[in-house]
Backbone as CSV, one residue per row, in Angstrom:
resi,resn,N_x,N_y,N_z,CA_x,CA_y,CA_z,C_x,C_y,C_z
1,MET,1.478,66.803,19.792,3.203,66.365,20.581,3.066,66.856,21.137
2,SER,3.257,67.703,21.248,3.635,68.904,22.878,3.403,68.326,24.080
3,ASN,2.336,67.388,24.244,1.984,67.278,25.886,2.526,66.225,25.635
4,ARG,3.054,65.168,25.563,4.226,63.769,25.552,5.040,64.310,26.280
5,ALA,5.341,63.240,27.411,7.179,63.329,27.685,7.971,62.880,26.715
6,PRO,9.415,63.852,26.806,10.406,63.650,26.047,10.685,62.098,26.096
7,LEU,11.135,61.842,26.755,11.615,60.013,26.772,10.639,59.815,26.083
8,GLU,9.724,59.682,26.060,8.778,58.840,25.630,8.750,59.562,23.465
9,GLU,9.233,60.506,23.716,9.365,61.435,22.153,10.435,60.311,21.398
10,ARG,11.394,60.664,22.478,12.633,59.961,21.800,12.927,57.949,21.985
11,LEU,11.928,57.365,22.940,11.527,56.457,22.872,10.821,55.819,21.159
12,ARG,9.908,57.205,21.866,8.882,56.915,19.758,10.051,56.773,18.574
13,ALA,10.942,57.920,18.645,11.107,57.893,16.959,12.094,57.064,16.659
14,ALA,13.205,56.577,17.924,14.119,55.075,17.736,13.588,54.315,17.200
15,LEU,12.425,53.302,18.216,11.667,52.798,17.789,11.043,52.686,15.997
16,GLU,10.199,54.285,15.976,10.563,53.826,14.317,11.207,54.317,12.976
17,ALA,12.516,54.549,13.141,13.839,54.100,12.594,14.237,52.535,12.661
18,ARG,13.992,51.994,13.529,14.395,50.878,13.586,13.738,50.214,12.785
19,GLY,11.888,50.528,12.349,11.142,50.338,11.883,11.490,50.486,10.626
20,ARG,11.705,51.348,9.678,12.342,51.063,8.597,13.627,50.897,8.474
21,LEU,14.791,49.836,9.422,15.188,49.580,8.414,15.439,48.490,8.187
22,ILE,13.565,47.489,8.301,13.223,46.340,8.239,12.411,46.473,6.838
23,SER,13.413,45.462,5.981,12.164,45.753,3.834,11.617,44.252,4.236
24,ALA,10.291,44.331,3.498,10.311,43.384,3.120,10.889,42.026,2.224
25,HIS,12.719,42.022,2.284,12.857,40.507,1.655,13.492,40.275,3.043
26,ASP,12.905,41.163,3.987,13.376,40.636,5.859,12.593,39.654,6.204
27,LEU,11.529,40.454,5.993,10.670,39.607,6.416,10.036,38.392,5.597
28,SER,11.287,38.067,4.306,10.856,36.812,3.309,10.929,35.730,3.878
29,PRO,10.285,34.504,4.338,10.688,32.943,5.039,12.352,32.622,3.935
30,ALA,12.883,31.577,5.724,14.331,31.415,4.269,13.894,30.512,3.785
31,ARG,15.038,29.936,3.504,14.434,28.424,3.024,14.368,27.059,3.359
32,PRO,14.003,26.093,2.992,13.951,25.235,4.147,15.248,24.194,4.222
33,PRO,15.017,23.890,5.732,16.409,23.057,4.785,16.402,22.226,4.364
34,THR,17.932,21.749,3.259,18.203,20.723,3.185,18.800,18.742,3.694
35,GLY,19.097,18.568,3.030,19.985,17.054,3.274,18.943,16.342,4.046
36,SER,19.611,15.621,5.185,18.537,14.211,5.404,17.971,14.770,7.156
37,THR,17.618,15.682,7.250,16.481,16.031,8.974,15.320,15.693,9.064
38,TRP,16.229,14.385,10.340,14.304,14.425,10.986,13.440,15.100,12.528
39,GLY,12.252,15.424,11.885,11.791,15.813,13.451,11.638,15.082,13.870
40,THR,11.179,15.514,14.653,10.029,14.984,16.043,9.014,13.968,14.874
41,ARG,8.186,14.557,13.901,6.895,14.102,14.282,7.411,12.504,12.990
42,ARG,8.008,12.916,12.086,8.757,12.000,11.523,9.035,10.632,12.929
43,VAL,10.581,10.961,13.573,10.512,9.684,14.842,9.343,9.340,15.100
44,ARG,7.937,9.784,15.269,7.265,9.177,16.123,6.569,8.674,15.506
45,GLN,6.007,8.782,13.759,5.533,7.875,12.849,6.394,6.813,12.886
46,VAL,7.709,6.801,12.572,8.331,5.664,12.556,8.160,4.495,13.347
47,LEU,8.608,5.790,14.654,8.259,4.407,15.586,6.973,3.927,16.111
48,SER,6.272,4.380,16.110,4.698,4.024,16.147,4.435,2.945,14.977
49,VAL,4.816,3.119,13.941,4.472,1.890,12.284,5.265,0.855,13.081
50,ALA,6.977,1.271,13.714,7.417,-0.535,14.398,7.106,-1.038,15.354
51,VAL,6.406,0.159,16.543,5.881,-1.033,17.227,4.235,-1.644,17.427
52,ALA,4.038,-0.871,16.088,2.349,-1.669,15.487,2.505,-3.189,14.918
53,ALA,3.717,-2.758,13.694,4.046,-4.320,12.896,5.108,-5.262,14.435
54,THR,5.273,-4.290,15.601,5.847,-6.132,16.212,4.859,-6.692,16.667
55,ALA,4.009,-5.563,17.837,2.901,-5.997,18.158,2.186,-7.340,17.681
56,ALA,2.005,-7.075,16.282,1.211,-7.767,15.226,1.916,-8.928,15.095
57,ALA,3.290,-9.164,14.722,3.687,-10.572,14.534,4.311,-11.276,15.469
58,ALA,4.206,-10.453,16.965,4.210,-11.221,18.392,2.512,-12.384,18.541
59,ALA,1.626,-10.829,18.651,-0.148,-12.030,18.671,0.203,-12.740,17.465
60,ALA,0.640,-13.099,16.022,0.393,-14.034,15.181,1.793,-14.657,15.752
61,VAL,2.664,-15.273,16.412,3.448,-15.877,16.805,2.568,-16.748,18.103
62,VAL,2.252,-16.134,19.347,1.118,-15.980,20.374,-0.032,-18.084,19.807
63,LEU,-0.091,-17.049,18.401,-1.729,-17.717,18.672,-0.723,-18.989,17.295
64,LEU,0.403,-18.978,16.904,0.549,-20.575,15.916,0.403,-21.754,17.183
65,LEU,1.768,-21.072,17.928,2.119,-21.121,19.083,1.274,-22.602,20.143
66,SER,0.216,-21.429,20.254,-0.903,-21.847,20.799,-1.807,-22.800,20.398
67,SER,-1.620,-22.753,19.493,-2.718,-23.642,18.729,-2.412,-25.048,18.617
68,ASN,-0.894,-25.371,18.505,-0.921,-26.550,18.135,0.144,-26.960,19.725
69,SER,-0.361,-27.251,20.226,0.119,-26.900,21.837,-0.937,-28.521,22.289
70,PRO,0.646,-29.416,22.336,-1.056,-30.855,23.383,-1.210,-30.454,23.798
71,ASP,-1.097,-29.713,25.165,-1.801,-29.430,26.868,-2.750,-29.568,26.132
72,ARG,-3.478,-28.447,25.146,-4.552,-28.167,24.866,-5.125,-29.361,24.485
73,LEU,-6.452,-29.037,25.153,-7.854,-30.775,24.963,-8.684,-29.876,23.556
74,ARG,-8.537,-31.456,23.128,-9.311,-31.337,21.743,-10.357,-31.298,21.263
75,PRO,-11.588,-31.622,21.149,-12.393,-32.416,21.224,-13.084,-33.333,20.888
76,ALA,-13.862,-34.395,21.003,-13.794,-35.384,21.079,-14.647,-35.827,19.598
77,PRO,-14.288,-36.756,18.755,-14.621,-36.999,17.480,-16.379,-36.710,17.334
78,PRO,-17.485,-36.613,16.963,-18.490,-36.847,17.320,-19.072,-38.743,16.780
79,ALA,-19.946,-38.639,18.039,-20.128,-40.366,18.107,-20.748,-41.219,16.529
80,ARG,-20.440,-42.830,16.255,-20.892,-42.942,14.640,-22.506,-44.024,15.225
81,HIS,-22.694,-44.298,14.929,-23.720,-44.626,14.751,-23.429,-46.440,14.085
82,SER,-23.093,-47.420,15.114,-23.350,-48.729,15.338,-24.822,-49.622,14.643
83,SER,-24.500,-50.698,14.589,-25.701,-51.624,14.447,-25.372,-52.063,16.693
84,PRO,-26.793,-51.923,16.781,-26.963,-52.855,17.722,-26.123,-54.678,17.720
85,THR,-25.032,-54.701,18.763,-25.104,-56.179,18.410,-24.707,-56.760,19.915
86,VAL,-26.285,-58.091,19.742,-25.987,-59.240,20.921,-25.007,-59.736,21.651
87,ALA,-24.484,-59.203,22.917,-23.137,-60.845,23.334,-23.776,-62.063,23.880
88,PRO,-23.298,-62.258,23.297,-22.907,-64.135,23.510,-23.909,-64.374,24.234
89,THR,-23.777,-65.738,24.648,-24.210,-66.675,26.228,-22.850,-67.313,25.978
90,SER,-22.313,-67.645,26.997,-21.959,-68.105,27.501,-21.822,-69.342,27.921
91,THR,-21.453,-70.534,27.998,-22.152,-71.739,28.743,-21.358,-72.003,29.288
92,VAL,-20.401,-71.876,29.763,-19.239,-72.032,31.567,-19.999,-71.484,31.985
93,PRO,-20.734,-72.336,33.782,-21.395,-71.998,34.087,-20.116,-71.342,35.186
94,HIS,-20.898,-70.561,35.572,-19.895,-69.313,36.802,-19.962,-69.710,37.758
95,PRO,-18.287,-69.979,38.605,-18.165,-70.304,39.487,-18.972,-69.305,41.374
96,VAL,-19.954,-70.450,41.904,-20.606,-69.666,43.037,-19.882,-69.805,44.070
97,PRO,-19.877,-68.719,44.466,-18.806,-67.988,46.017,-19.409,-68.638,46.796
98,SER,-19.035,-69.467,47.968,-19.443,-71.186,48.790,-19.819,-70.779,50.208
99,THR,-20.522,-70.741,51.216,-21.248,-69.627,52.411,-21.018,-70.454,53.235
100,VAL,-20.038,-71.070,53.075,-19.419,-72.141,54.575,-18.180,-71.398,54.496
101,PRO,-18.027,-70.670,55.882,-16.474,-69.630,56.552,-15.042,-70.668,56.118
102,HIS,-14.367,-69.906,55.751,-12.656,-71.161,56.034,-12.027,-70.320,56.737
103,PRO,-11.569,-71.321,57.440,-10.478,-71.096,58.368,-9.608,-70.259,58.450
104,VAL,-9.571,-69.462,59.357,-8.004,-68.009,58.753,-7.235,-68.783,59.757
105,PRO,-5.721,-68.675,59.152,-4.943,-68.800,59.529,-4.043,-68.077,60.749
106,SER,-4.233,-68.094,62.126,-3.726,-67.432,62.951,-2.107,-66.337,62.530
107,ALA,-1.927,-65.422,63.500,-1.909,-64.211,63.073,-0.154,-64.732,64.507
108,VAL,-1.017,-65.476,64.703,0.625,-65.269,66.079,1.381,-66.589,65.829
109,ALA,2.930,-66.945,65.773,3.857,-67.244,66.264,3.439,-68.526,66.347
110,SER,3.566,-70.068,66.366,3.500,-70.769,67.266,5.351,-71.411,67.716
111,GLY,5.088,-71.249,68.648,6.342,-71.440,69.107,7.301,-72.964,69.403
112,PRO,8.869,-73.152,69.795,9.311,-74.569,70.308,9.238,-74.490,71.395
């Protein structure tokens, strides 16, 4: 200790005296807080659950509303097997168009 500076000696003595003032009781943890205290972690958990529930509810509503939309095309029902039918023959003769040209009325008005 003889080769140390006097200032260093005084600092060491002061720190040693200050260290003796601290006991084991001073180092024990404090009592946890009581009452309704919400930490950041707790708030984040509650918010994330609320956001997830809201998103799930919105997805369910969109799914339900989109399935009953009248604009949505519905698939055609499957074809039914039917027995072949024969078209009845008609006994009424079909009119045959004539090949004689008909006179076309003039578009020009005749004046007095």
